[in-house]
KOLLUM-936754 format. One record per residue (C-alpha): residue number from 0; chain; x negated, y negated, z. Coordinates in steps of 0.05 Angstrom, whole numbers. Layout:
N
NUM, A, X, Y, Z .
...
This chain:
464
0, A, -1578, 1793, 4110 .
1, A, -1515, 1797, 4061 .
2, A, -1494, 1724, 4090 .
3, A, -1552, 1695, 4050 .
4, A, -1562, 1692, 3975 .
5, A, -1636, 1682, 3973 .
6, A, -1673, 1747, 3962 .
7, A, -1735, 1760, 4010 .
8, A, -1785, 1817, 4005 .
9, A, -1779, 1865, 4066 .
10, A, -1853, 1862, 4073 .
11, A, -1912, 1813, 4079 .
12, A, -1967, 1809, 4030 .
13, A, -2036, 1838, 4061 .
14, A, -2081, 1836, 4001 .
15, A, -2080, 1797, 3937 .
16, A, -2103, 1812, 3863 .
17, A, -2123, 1759, 3819 .
18, A, -2088, 1745, 3751 .
19, A, -2130, 1709, 3695 .
20, A, -2091, 1655, 3668 .
21, A, -2100, 1656, 3590 .
22, A, -2084, 1607, 3531 .
23, A, -2038, 1622, 3473 .
24, A, -2098, 1620, 3429 .
25, A, -2135, 1673, 3468 .
26, A, -2075, 1713, 3468 .
27, A, -2062, 1712, 3395 .
28, A, -2133, 1734, 3383 .
29, A, -2122, 1790, 3435 .
30, A, -2056, 1819, 3402 .
31, A, -2083, 1819, 3331 .
32, A, -2145, 1854, 3358 .
33, A, -2098, 1905, 3385 .
34, A, -2064, 1918, 3324 .
35, A, -2000, 1880, 3350 .
36, A, -1989, 1939, 3400 .
37, A, -1982, 1915, 3469 .
38, A, -2005, 1979, 3497 .
39, A, -2074, 1969, 3463 .
40, A, -2082, 1900, 3501 .
41, A, -2135, 1895, 3556 .
42, A, -2098, 1889, 3620 .
43, A, -2139, 1831, 3640 .
44, A, -2110, 1791, 3578 .
45, A, -2039, 1800, 3609 .
46, A, -2007, 1748, 3655 .
47, A, -1946, 1785, 3679 .
48, A, -1947, 1862, 3662 .
49, A, -1875, 1887, 3654 .
50, A, -1900, 1945, 3602 .
51, A, -1874, 1998, 3655 .
52, A, -1859, 2009, 3729 .
53, A, -1897, 2076, 3727 .
54, A, -1954, 2080, 3773 .
55, A, -1962, 2002, 3775 .
56, A, -1933, 1988, 3841 .
57, A, -1966, 1966, 3906 .
58, A, -1974, 2023, 3955 .
59, A, -1957, 1998, 4028 .
60, A, -2006, 1997, 4089 .
61, A, -1981, 2066, 4110 .
62, A, -1996, 2097, 4044 .
63, A, -2068, 2071, 4046 .
64, A, -2073, 2096, 4118 .
65, A, -2047, 2164, 4094 .
66, A, -2103, 2167, 4039 .
67, A, -2150, 2175, 4097 .
68, A, -2120, 2237, 4118 .
69, A, -2134, 2266, 4050 .
70, A, -2162, 2337, 4057 .
71, A, -2194, 2358, 3991 .
72, A, -2192, 2434, 4005 .
73, A, -2184, 2472, 3939 .
74, A, -2131, 2514, 3965 .
75, A, -2084, 2507, 4024 .
76, A, -2100, 2437, 4041 .
77, A, -2063, 2409, 4100 .
78, A, -2048, 2349, 4049 .
79, A, -2008, 2400, 4008 .
80, A, -1961, 2416, 4066 .
81, A, -1953, 2343, 4081 .
82, A, -1931, 2334, 4007 .
83, A, -1887, 2397, 4009 .
84, A, -1851, 2372, 4069 .
85, A, -1837, 2304, 4037 .
86, A, -1809, 2336, 3977 .
87, A, -1768, 2389, 4008 .
88, A, -1740, 2336, 4057 .
89, A, -1701, 2306, 4001 .
90, A, -1704, 2362, 3948 .
91, A, -1700, 2428, 3986 .
92, A, -1717, 2473, 3924 .
93, A, -1756, 2538, 3940 .
94, A, -1811, 2526, 3894 .
95, A, -1850, 2458, 3889 .
96, A, -1904, 2460, 3836 .
97, A, -1950, 2395, 3840 .
98, A, -1974, 2362, 3774 .
99, A, -2016, 2303, 3757 .
100, A, -1957, 2266, 3734 .
101, A, -1881, 2276, 3706 .
102, A, -1901, 2293, 3637 .
103, A, -1945, 2350, 3659 .
104, A, -1885, 2379, 3696 .
105, A, -1846, 2370, 3628 .
106, A, -1901, 2404, 3586 .
107, A, -1900, 2466, 3634 .
108, A, -1827, 2473, 3639 .
109, A, -1813, 2464, 3566 .
110, A, -1871, 2508, 3543 .
111, A, -1838, 2563, 3584 .
112, A, -1768, 2554, 3567 .
113, A, -1769, 2516, 3496 .
114, A, -1789, 2543, 3429 .
115, A, -1761, 2545, 3358 .
116, A, -1686, 2549, 3356 .
117, A, -1676, 2525, 3425 .
118, A, -1637, 2462, 3438 .
119, A, -1645, 2419, 3506 .
120, A, -1587, 2372, 3518 .
121, A, -1595, 2312, 3559 .
122, A, -1558, 2249, 3571 .
123, A, -1616, 2212, 3541 .
124, A, -1685, 2240, 3536 .
125, A, -1741, 2191, 3544 .
126, A, -1803, 2185, 3505 .
127, A, -1850, 2242, 3535 .
128, A, -1790, 2287, 3551 .
129, A, -1768, 2286, 3479 .
130, A, -1839, 2296, 3452 .
131, A, -1849, 2356, 3501 .
132, A, -1785, 2388, 3476 .
133, A, -1802, 2376, 3404 .
134, A, -1875, 2397, 3411 .
135, A, -1849, 2470, 3426 .
136, A, -1806, 2469, 3365 .
137, A, -1741, 2458, 3408 .
138, A, -1693, 2407, 3387 .
139, A, -1676, 2347, 3438 .
140, A, -1602, 2327, 3439 .
141, A, -1575, 2263, 3472 .
142, A, -1506, 2269, 3500 .
143, A, -1493, 2199, 3537 .
144, A, -1426, 2174, 3541 .
145, A, -1405, 2124, 3490 .
146, A, -1409, 2066, 3536 .
147, A, -1483, 2081, 3543 .
148, A, -1495, 2065, 3474 .
149, A, -1464, 1997, 3477 .
150, A, -1513, 1944, 3511 .
151, A, -1458, 1892, 3525 .
152, A, -1405, 1941, 3553 .
153, A, -1400, 1939, 3628 .
154, A, -1393, 2008, 3661 .
155, A, -1416, 2026, 3732 .
156, A, -1447, 2090, 3706 .
157, A, -1470, 2085, 3637 .
158, A, -1517, 2144, 3645 .
159, A, -1467, 2188, 3655 .
160, A, -1469, 2253, 3609 .
161, A, -1410, 2262, 3559 .
162, A, -1378, 2322, 3587 .
163, A, -1337, 2336, 3525 .
164, A, -1395, 2335, 3479 .
165, A, -1433, 2379, 3527 .
166, A, -1378, 2431, 3524 .
167, A, -1373, 2429, 3451 .
168, A, -1451, 2439, 3442 .
169, A, -1447, 2495, 3489 .
170, A, -1386, 2528, 3455 .
171, A, -1424, 2529, 3389 .
172, A, -1495, 2539, 3409 .
173, A, -1498, 2569, 3485 .
174, A, -1545, 2623, 3465 .
175, A, -1598, 2569, 3442 .
176, A, -1592, 2528, 3509 .
177, A, -1639, 2547, 3561 .
178, A, -1629, 2492, 3608 .
179, A, -1586, 2427, 3612 .
180, A, -1619, 2362, 3632 .
181, A, -1596, 2297, 3665 .
182, A, -1643, 2238, 3669 .
183, A, -1632, 2194, 3737 .
184, A, -1627, 2136, 3724 .
185, A, -1625, 2137, 3646 .
186, A, -1685, 2104, 3628 .
187, A, -1676, 2099, 3550 .
188, A, -1602, 2071, 3558 .
189, A, -1623, 2012, 3600 .
190, A, -1641, 2043, 3670 .
191, A, -1568, 2061, 3680 .
192, A, -1546, 2110, 3735 .
193, A, -1509, 2174, 3738 .
194, A, -1450, 2184, 3791 .
195, A, -1443, 2245, 3835 .
196, A, -1375, 2258, 3800 .
197, A, -1408, 2263, 3731 .
198, A, -1463, 2309, 3758 .
199, A, -1408, 2352, 3791 .
200, A, -1371, 2360, 3721 .
201, A, -1438, 2374, 3691 .
202, A, -1452, 2428, 3743 .
203, A, -1383, 2456, 3733 .
204, A, -1400, 2466, 3658 .
205, A, -1465, 2496, 3666 .
206, A, -1431, 2544, 3715 .
207, A, -1381, 2564, 3664 .
208, A, -1434, 2578, 3613 .
209, A, -1484, 2607, 3658 .
210, A, -1536, 2551, 3645 .
211, A, -1585, 2522, 3696 .
212, A, -1580, 2443, 3706 .
213, A, -1646, 2405, 3716 .
214, A, -1657, 2335, 3738 .
215, A, -1704, 2284, 3707 .
216, A, -1707, 2251, 3773 .
217, A, -1760, 2202, 3771 .
218, A, -1714, 2141, 3796 .
219, A, -1675, 2185, 3840 .
220, A, -1672, 2132, 3896 .
221, A, -1648, 2077, 3854 .
222, A, -1598, 2126, 3825 .
223, A, -1574, 2143, 3896 .
224, A, -1569, 2066, 3915 .
225, A, -1522, 2055, 3854 .
226, A, -1480, 2113, 3878 .
227, A, -1472, 2090, 3946 .
228, A, -1457, 2019, 3928 .
229, A, -1413, 2034, 3862 .
230, A, -1377, 2101, 3873 .
231, A, -1317, 2110, 3913 .
232, A, -1326, 2149, 3974 .
233, A, -1400, 2138, 3977 .
234, A, -1410, 2071, 4015 .
235, A, -1422, 2104, 4084 .
236, A, -1469, 2160, 4068 .
237, A, -1547, 2150, 4076 .
238, A, -1591, 2148, 4017 .
239, A, -1624, 2216, 4036 .
240, A, -1554, 2250, 4044 .
241, A, -1539, 2227, 3972 .
242, A, -1604, 2251, 3947 .
243, A, -1596, 2321, 3977 .
244, A, -1525, 2325, 3945 .
245, A, -1558, 2311, 3877 .
246, A, -1606, 2363, 3890 .
247, A, -1552, 2414, 3913 .
248, A, -1519, 2408, 3848 .
249, A, -1582, 2421, 3808 .
250, A, -1625, 2482, 3799 .
251, A, -1692, 2447, 3789 .
252, A, -1725, 2381, 3776 .
253, A, -1780, 2348, 3738 .
254, A, -1812, 2285, 3774 .
255, A, -1861, 2230, 3764 .
256, A, -1883, 2204, 3836 .
257, A, -1906, 2145, 3796 .
258, A, -1838, 2114, 3801 .
259, A, -1796, 2136, 3861 .
260, A, -1852, 2169, 3895 .
261, A, -1883, 2099, 3904 .
262, A, -1950, 2129, 3883 .
263, A, -2004, 2110, 3830 .
264, A, -2006, 2180, 3807 .
265, A, -1974, 2249, 3815 .
266, A, -1912, 2287, 3798 .
267, A, -1882, 2354, 3810 .
268, A, -1838, 2410, 3779 .
269, A, -1788, 2445, 3826 .
270, A, -1735, 2502, 3825 .
271, A, -1703, 2560, 3858 .
272, A, -1710, 2608, 3801 .
273, A, -1766, 2660, 3827 .
274, A, -1785, 2689, 3759 .
275, A, -1785, 2621, 3723 .
276, A, -1827, 2591, 3782 .
277, A, -1879, 2650, 3772 .
278, A, -1889, 2632, 3696 .
279, A, -1891, 2561, 3706 .
280, A, -1944, 2569, 3765 .
281, A, -1985, 2611, 3718 .
282, A, -1983, 2556, 3666 .
283, A, -2001, 2504, 3718 .
284, A, -2065, 2545, 3738 .
285, A, -2086, 2546, 3666 .
286, A, -2078, 2473, 3654 .
287, A, -2067, 2431, 3718 .
288, A, -2102, 2467, 3776 .
289, A, -2090, 2511, 3836 .
290, A, -2015, 2510, 3861 .
291, A, -2032, 2473, 3926 .
292, A, -2060, 2416, 3889 .
293, A, -2039, 2416, 3817 .
294, A, -2085, 2367, 3789 .
295, A, -2083, 2317, 3849 .
296, A, -2131, 2297, 3904 .
297, A, -2111, 2312, 3973 .
298, A, -2106, 2237, 3987 .
299, A, -2057, 2231, 3925 .
300, A, -2013, 2287, 3959 .
301, A, -2013, 2245, 4023 .
302, A, -1991, 2177, 3991 .
303, A, -1937, 2211, 3956 .
304, A, -1911, 2242, 4020 .
305, A, -1910, 2173, 4055 .
306, A, -1882, 2143, 3992 .
307, A, -1819, 2187, 3994 .
308, A, -1804, 2169, 4066 .
309, A, -1806, 2093, 4045 .
310, A, -1766, 2098, 3979 .
311, A, -1702, 2119, 4014 .
312, A, -1703, 2060, 4062 .
313, A, -1640, 2016, 4051 .
314, A, -1677, 1949, 4058 .
315, A, -1728, 1967, 4007 .
316, A, -1673, 1988, 3958 .
317, A, -1632, 1931, 3969 .
318, A, -1690, 1886, 3957 .
319, A, -1711, 1923, 3894 .
320, A, -1642, 1928, 3859 .
321, A, -1623, 1854, 3878 .
322, A, -1692, 1827, 3855 .
323, A, -1685, 1862, 3786 .
324, A, -1612, 1838, 3780 .
325, A, -1639, 1765, 3796 .
326, A, -1678, 1770, 3731 .
327, A, -1622, 1799, 3691 .
328, A, -1567, 1751, 3718 .
329, A, -1606, 1692, 3702 .
330, A, -1622, 1712, 3624 .
331, A, -1546, 1733, 3621 .
332, A, -1525, 1665, 3645 .
333, A, -1572, 1637, 3594 .
334, A, -1535, 1668, 3539 .
335, A, -1592, 1722, 3521 .
336, A, -1563, 1787, 3506 .
337, A, -1586, 1841, 3556 .
338, A, -1563, 1914, 3574 .
339, A, -1504, 1905, 3624 .
340, A, -1496, 1921, 3684 .
341, A, -1570, 1909, 3698 .
342, A, -1609, 1971, 3714 .
343, A, -1648, 1990, 3775 .
344, A, -1718, 1988, 3751 .
345, A, -1719, 1941, 3691 .
346, A, -1685, 1887, 3651 .
347, A, -1673, 1906, 3578 .
348, A, -1666, 1853, 3524 .
349, A, -1622, 1872, 3468 .
350, A, -1667, 1852, 3408 .
351, A, -1618, 1877, 3355 .
352, A, -1568, 1826, 3377 .
353, A, -1620, 1771, 3391 .
354, A, -1652, 1780, 3325 .
355, A, -1597, 1802, 3277 .
356, A, -1640, 1774, 3216 .
357, A, -1693, 1831, 3231 .
358, A, -1675, 1899, 3201 .
359, A, -1683, 1959, 3250 .
360, A, -1735, 1988, 3208 .
361, A, -1773, 1921, 3210 .
362, A, -1770, 1933, 3290 .
363, A, -1736, 1877, 3323 .
364, A, -1759, 1903, 3393 .
365, A, -1830, 1899, 3371 .
366, A, -1824, 1827, 3340 .
367, A, -1790, 1801, 3411 .
368, A, -1842, 1839, 3453 .
369, A, -1901, 1812, 3416 .
370, A, -1869, 1741, 3416 .
371, A, -1862, 1743, 3495 .
372, A, -1936, 1761, 3500 .
373, A, -1959, 1709, 3455 .
374, A, -1922, 1652, 3486 .
375, A, -1922, 1673, 3559 .
376, A, -1973, 1730, 3569 .
377, A, -1917, 1773, 3585 .
378, A, -1923, 1845, 3570 .
379, A, -1859, 1885, 3558 .
380, A, -1846, 1949, 3523 .
381, A, -1807, 1968, 3459 .
382, A, -1749, 2016, 3474 .
383, A, -1721, 2024, 3399 .
384, A, -1737, 2045, 3331 .
385, A, -1811, 2046, 3342 .
386, A, -1806, 2092, 3398 .
387, A, -1749, 2139, 3374 .
388, A, -1739, 2124, 3298 .
389, A, -1793, 2174, 3274 .
390, A, -1764, 2247, 3271 .
391, A, -1804, 2311, 3272 .
392, A, -1790, 2327, 3198 .
393, A, -1827, 2256, 3183 .
394, A, -1764, 2218, 3166 .
395, A, -1744, 2152, 3203 .
396, A, -1676, 2121, 3219 .
397, A, -1658, 2066, 3264 .
398, A, -1653, 2084, 3338 .
399, A, -1587, 2075, 3369 .
400, A, -1607, 2009, 3402 .
401, A, -1666, 1962, 3395 .
402, A, -1686, 1941, 3463 .
403, A, -1746, 1909, 3499 .
404, A, -1755, 1934, 3571 .
405, A, -1783, 1886, 3625 .
406, A, -1799, 1940, 3677 .
407, A, -1813, 1910, 3745 .
408, A, -1871, 1943, 3787 .
409, A, -1853, 1960, 3854 .
410, A, -1870, 1910, 3908 .
411, A, -1918, 1876, 3862 .
412, A, -1890, 1808, 3838 .
413, A, -1857, 1753, 3875 .
414, A, -1800, 1712, 3859 .
415, A, -1848, 1658, 3825 .
416, A, -1869, 1709, 3778 .
417, A, -1799, 1725, 3758 .
418, A, -1778, 1653, 3748 .
419, A, -1839, 1645, 3704 .
420, A, -1814, 1702, 3661 .
421, A, -1742, 1676, 3656 .
422, A, -1769, 1608, 3634 .
423, A, -1814, 1645, 3578 .
424, A, -1756, 1690, 3554 .
425, A, -1712, 1632, 3546 .
426, A, -1760, 1592, 3509 .
427, A, -1770, 1649, 3460 .
428, A, -1698, 1663, 3453 .
429, A, -1684, 1591, 3436 .
430, A, -1727, 1605, 3381 .
431, A, -1707, 1671, 3360 .
432, A, -1692, 1653, 3288 .
433, A, -1761, 1640, 3273 .
434, A, -1784, 1711, 3288 .
435, A, -1802, 1759, 3233 .
436, A, -1815, 1836, 3236 .
437, A, -1873, 1884, 3230 .
438, A, -1893, 1943, 3189 .
439, A, -1933, 2000, 3213 .
440, A, -2002, 2007, 3179 .
441, A, -2024, 2066, 3221 .
442, A, -1989, 2118, 3266 .
443, A, -1996, 2186, 3296 .
444, A, -1949, 2244, 3285 .
445, A, -1918, 2240, 3354 .
446, A, -1907, 2184, 3412 .
447, A, -1925, 2129, 3360 .
448, A, -1912, 2072, 3402 .
449, A, -1967, 2086, 3445 .
450, A, -2024, 2080, 3393 .
451, A, -1991, 2052, 3324 .
452, A, -2020, 1994, 3294 .
453, A, -1975, 1938, 3263 .
454, A, -1979, 1883, 3214 .
455, A, -1935, 1825, 3214 .
456, A, -1889, 1816, 3160 .
457, A, -1888, 1746, 3123 .
458, A, -1868, 1689, 3171 .
459, A, -1876, 1722, 3234 .
460, A, -1897, 1691, 3299 .
461, A, -1970, 1673, 3287 .
462, A, -1956, 1601, 3309 .
463, A, -1897, 1563, 3333 .
């Protein structure tokens, strides 16, 4: 297939879901009623929904068939054992604790190991990870390499942890660090991968300081594909083999099965530490459910088990990565600033570069995201100062980058949808100078991007 340049989906469409075509006037009314927050929109008012790739993908024929095997026994369901085998085939940790989604796994783990005075290093924490760390009173510290903070810089593994910075943190505060985290791929930094070489280096540092290493592994298969295609000496290895080496370098993981589990719900927490697992399992029972279902129906467990078999298929991963790159490369060729190289699950527009006249504290990412919805019905997600600018003490500073993420749901949209997105983004970018910022008129104390309400500043994009 490498002979041909056309990307084809390695599947046929079996069922279709209608999209309601809206006018600009209808979208303007909808987004104003939503407080200019795209999370508050009714999904029926969205033409192409790129808000997130989390739980929004299309399940396969075989996943839907697996759902019929779902056994809803409260304890010891056969579906639990199918799920456990699916996880441990790739991630052979002794203890696997199912949860209703990834943030529940984070909540349980950080409730046990976090607390005031603790510090959790990561290459870059994503929103719920950071919030769950900070909710315990601990400090979330980002230690991505310098290239990972530079949208235009091309580096094959911009998600890598800064080893020197990690060593310095542990030299200064080893007693305060209960666990070291690495997120694969690095969502906040543009969906950028982490190399095996870097993971080995992190493992060496953790061993020297006696610290466990956990992976936030939501997009592990995409990360493994980048390792296979970009890292020296990895081209001839299978994706499952690479995944199992990533597992061997870690002591545990958190996982949202809504990403590379190819499921609409679910997740898990896994580890080898018996004592830690017992404490986490106790909290699971209090908050999620019995340890063999963890807040999930048996049919969900079956769908995840099948999804884990499908996600490591190389034909799927080739299509997945190339179809995302197709969007990013087209925008880059049009002169639109994007995070490079293109990540696995999303294209990230550099709103700060595209809208230099909008100060970070007037939220250029939000301005760009709203404009894409107004003009074309495309719903993206601000990854910038709205999401990361507010600190636990109430202060606000610009985030390292102001991005708009166009996250591609798995096996959901066709090339014509992507071509439409390219057309809309180009149209908006050509008129970027007319966009103005926003101010927040109402916000919660944490995770404000989900529910905050905005007000456009004078001259913003009410009309075009």
